[in-house]
C-alpha positions in Angstrom: -2.4 32.0 15.6 -3.4 32.4 11.9 -6.7 31.0 10.7 -4.8 29.3 7.7 -2.6 27.3 10.1 -5.8 26.0 12.0 -7.3 24.9 8.7 -3.9 23.1 7.9 -3.8 21.7 11.1 -7.2 20.3 10.8 -6.8 18.9 7.5 -3.5 17.3 8.3 -4.8 15.6 11.3 -7.9 14.5 9.1 -5.7 13.0 6.6 -3.6 11.1 9.4 -6.8 9.8 10.7 -8.0 8.6 7.2 -4.5 7.0 6.7 -4.6 5.1 10.0 -8.0 3.7 9.4 -6.8 2.6 5.9 -3.8 1.0 7.4 -5.6 -0.7 10.2 -8.3 -2.1 8.1 -5.5 -3.3 5.7 -3.7 -5.1 8.7 -7.0 -6.8 9.6 -7.9 -8.1 6.3 -4.5 -9.3 5.9 -4.7 -11.2 9.2 -7.7 -12.7 8.3 -7.0 -13.8 5.0 -3.6 -15.2 5.7 -5.1 -17.4 8.4 -8.0 -18.9 6.6 -6.2 -22.2 5.4 -5.5 -23.2 9.1 -9.1 -24.2 9.7 -8.7 -27.5 8.1 -7.6 -29.3 11.3 -9.9 -30.3 14.2 -8.6 -27.4 16.2 -9.6 -25.3 13.3 -12.6 -23.9 15.2 -10.1 -22.1 17.6 -7.6 -21.5 14.9 -8.5 -17.7 14.8 -8.3 -17.2 18.4 -4.7 -16.2 18.3 -5.8 -13.6 15.8 -8.0 -11.9 18.0 -5.3 -10.0 19.9 -3.9 -8.1 16.6 -7.4 -7.7 15.3 -8.6 -6.0 18.7 -5.6 -4.0 18.8 -6.4 -2.5 15.2 -10.1 -2.1 16.0 -8.6 0.2 19.1 -6.6 1.9 16.6 -9.5 2.6 14.3 -11.7 4.0 17.1 -8.8 6.4 18.1 -8.5 7.4 14.5 -12.4 8.1 14.5 -12.0 10.4 17.5 -9.1 12.0 15.7 -11.1 12.7 12.7 -14.1 14.0 14.7 -11.8 16.5 16.5 -10.1 17.7 13.1 -13.4 18.3 12.0 -14.3 20.4 14.8 -10.8 22.3 14.3 -12.0 22.9 10.7 -15.3 24.1 11.8 -14.3 26.6 14.2 -11.6 27.8 11.7 -14.3 28.3 9.4 -16.6 30.0 11.7 -13.7 32.3 12.8 -13.3 33.3 9.1 -17.1 34.1 8.9 -16.9 36.3 12.1 -14.0 38.1 10.8 -15.6 38.8 7.6 -18.7 39.9 9.4 -16.9 42.5 11.5 -14.7 43.7 8.8 -17.9 44.5 6.3 
């Protein structure tokens, strides 16, 4: 395995995690803003209860993206360490 491919894999995975977090946070923001006008009814206190399912799903997706970002950072760090070891050995 080439070290460049390890770097590329780590960076691509980090970008995907960042994109997932952005998309999930956008969906959460859209859910909460699109349902704000429904709280004027007497049932308004419970008007947001049906939104909790999608919000929970998006929070889980964000947590998964966090783990993906952490593992991508470890891949990048390991590839960097390998480059440092190769330079130390060859010098």
